[in-house]
TORKOL-4160 file (C-alpha; in steps of 0.2 Angstrom, whole numbers, padded with zeros to 4 digits, m for minus):
86
<pt num="1" X="m0182" Y="m0042" Z="0293"/>
<pt num="2" X="m0162" Y="m0041" Z="0291"/>
<pt num="3" X="m0151" Y="m0045" Z="0278"/>
<pt num="4" X="m0134" Y="m0049" Z="0283"/>
<pt num="5" X="m0126" Y="m0047" Z="0266"/>
<pt num="6" X="m0109" Y="m0050" Z="0269"/>
<pt num="7" X="m0111" Y="m0067" Z="0279"/>
<pt num="8" X="m0109" Y="m0080" Z="0265"/>
<pt num="9" X="m0094" Y="m0068" Z="0257"/>
<pt num="10" X="m0083" Y="m0065" Z="0273"/>
<pt num="11" X="m0089" Y="m0078" Z="0288"/>
<pt num="12" X="m0081" Y="m0095" Z="0289"/>
<pt num="13" X="m0093" Y="m0108" Z="0283"/>
<pt num="14" X="m0106" Y="m0093" Z="0278"/>
<pt num="15" X="m0114" Y="m0094" Z="0295"/>
<pt num="16" X="m0114" Y="m0083" Z="0311"/>
<pt num="17" X="m0106" Y="m0095" Z="0321"/>
<pt num="18" X="m0090" Y="m0091" Z="0310"/>
<pt num="19" X="m0090" Y="m0074" Z="0318"/>
<pt num="20" X="m0091" Y="m0081" Z="0336"/>
<pt num="21" X="m0075" Y="m0091" Z="0328"/>
<pt num="22" X="m0066" Y="m0076" Z="0323"/>
<pt num="23" X="m0068" Y="m0068" Z="0338"/>
<pt num="24" X="m0063" Y="m0082" Z="0348"/>
<pt num="25" X="m0046" Y="m0083" Z="0339"/>
<pt num="26" X="m0043" Y="m0065" Z="0347"/>
<pt num="27" X="m0047" Y="m0073" Z="0364"/>
<pt num="28" X="m0064" Y="m0068" Z="0366"/>
<pt num="29" X="m0069" Y="m0084" Z="0373"/>
<pt num="30" X="m0087" Y="m0081" Z="0367"/>
<pt num="31" X="m0101" Y="m0094" Z="0369"/>
<pt num="32" X="m0119" Y="m0093" Z="0366"/>
<pt num="33" X="m0133" Y="m0101" Z="0376"/>
<pt num="34" X="m0153" Y="m0101" Z="0379"/>
<pt num="35" X="m0157" Y="m0097" Z="0396"/>
<pt num="36" X="m0176" Y="m0098" Z="0397"/>
<pt num="37" X="m0182" Y="m0087" Z="0382"/>
<pt num="38" X="m0167" Y="m0076" Z="0383"/>
<pt num="39" X="m0151" Y="m0078" Z="0373"/>
<pt num="40" X="m0135" Y="m0074" Z="0382"/>
<pt num="41" X="m0118" Y="m0071" Z="0374"/>
<pt num="42" X="m0103" Y="m0074" Z="0387"/>
<pt num="43" X="m0086" Y="m0069" Z="0386"/>
<pt num="44" X="m0074" Y="m0079" Z="0397"/>
<pt num="45" X="m0090" Y="m0085" Z="0406"/>
<pt num="46" X="m0097" Y="m0068" Z="0410"/>
<pt num="47" X="m0113" Y="m0062" Z="0401"/>
<pt num="48" X="m0109" Y="m0047" Z="0389"/>
<pt num="49" X="m0125" Y="m0047" Z="0381"/>
<pt num="50" X="m0143" Y="m0053" Z="0383"/>
<pt num="51" X="m0159" Y="m0053" Z="0372"/>
<pt num="52" X="m0175" Y="m0061" Z="0370"/>
<pt num="53" X="m0175" Y="m0056" Z="0351"/>
<pt num="54" X="m0165" Y="m0069" Z="0339"/>
<pt num="55" X="m0164" Y="m0055" Z="0327"/>
<pt num="56" X="m0154" Y="m0045" Z="0339"/>
<pt num="57" X="m0143" Y="m0058" Z="0343"/>
<pt num="58" X="m0140" Y="m0061" Z="0325"/>
<pt num="59" X="m0135" Y="m0043" Z="0323"/>
<pt num="60" X="m0124" Y="m0043" Z="0338"/>
<pt num="61" X="m0114" Y="m0057" Z="0332"/>
<pt num="62" X="m0113" Y="m0051" Z="0314"/>
<pt num="63" X="m0106" Y="m0034" Z="0320"/>
<pt num="64" X="m0094" Y="m0042" Z="0331"/>
<pt num="65" X="m0089" Y="m0055" Z="0318"/>
<pt num="66" X="m0089" Y="m0042" Z="0303"/>
<pt num="67" X="m0076" Y="m0032" Z="0312"/>
<pt num="68" X="m0063" Y="m0046" Z="0311"/>
<pt num="69" X="m0070" Y="m0054" Z="0295"/>
<pt num="70" X="m0066" Y="m0038" Z="0285"/>
<pt num="71" X="m0049" Y="m0038" Z="0288"/>
<pt num="72" X="m0036" Y="m0045" Z="0275"/>
<pt num="73" X="m0032" Y="m0063" Z="0280"/>
<pt num="74" X="m0013" Y="m0058" Z="0283"/>
<pt num="75" X="m0017" Y="m0045" Z="0295"/>
<pt num="76" X="m0030" Y="m0055" Z="0305"/>
<pt num="77" X="m0017" Y="m0069" Z="0307"/>
<pt num="78" X="m0004" Y="m0056" Z="0313"/>
<pt num="79" X="m0016" Y="m0048" Z="0326"/>
<pt num="80" X="m0021" Y="m0066" Z="0332"/>
<pt num="81" X="m0001" Y="m0069" Z="0335"/>
<pt num="82" X="0000" Y="m0053" Z="0342"/>
<pt num="83" X="m0014" Y="m0057" Z="0354"/>
<pt num="84" X="m0007" Y="m0074" Z="0359"/>
<pt num="85" X="0009" Y="m0066" Z="0364"/>
<pt num="86" X="0003" Y="m0053" Z="0376"/>
C-alpha cells in the first residue's frame, strides 16, 4: 500500500496526471500508455520506464512530479521560461 501524502496539496487537480502536466511544462513530452499488461512511460516518443505494477507507475510519476511541484510557483515559472528559451 502506498500513500501519496502530498498529492492533493501540490499536484494540479490533486491527481497524478498533474505531475505529468508539470513535467511536460519542462518539455519532457511525457505520455502514458498500456501495452499488453505493461504500463509504458515515454518521453518524446521514447520509452523511459515500463512496469506491470500500477503502484510502481504511480510512484514513478509521483516522484517526478513532486520534484517540480514543491518548487515555489515563481521559481517554477522562471524555469519553464528558461527551458523554452534554450
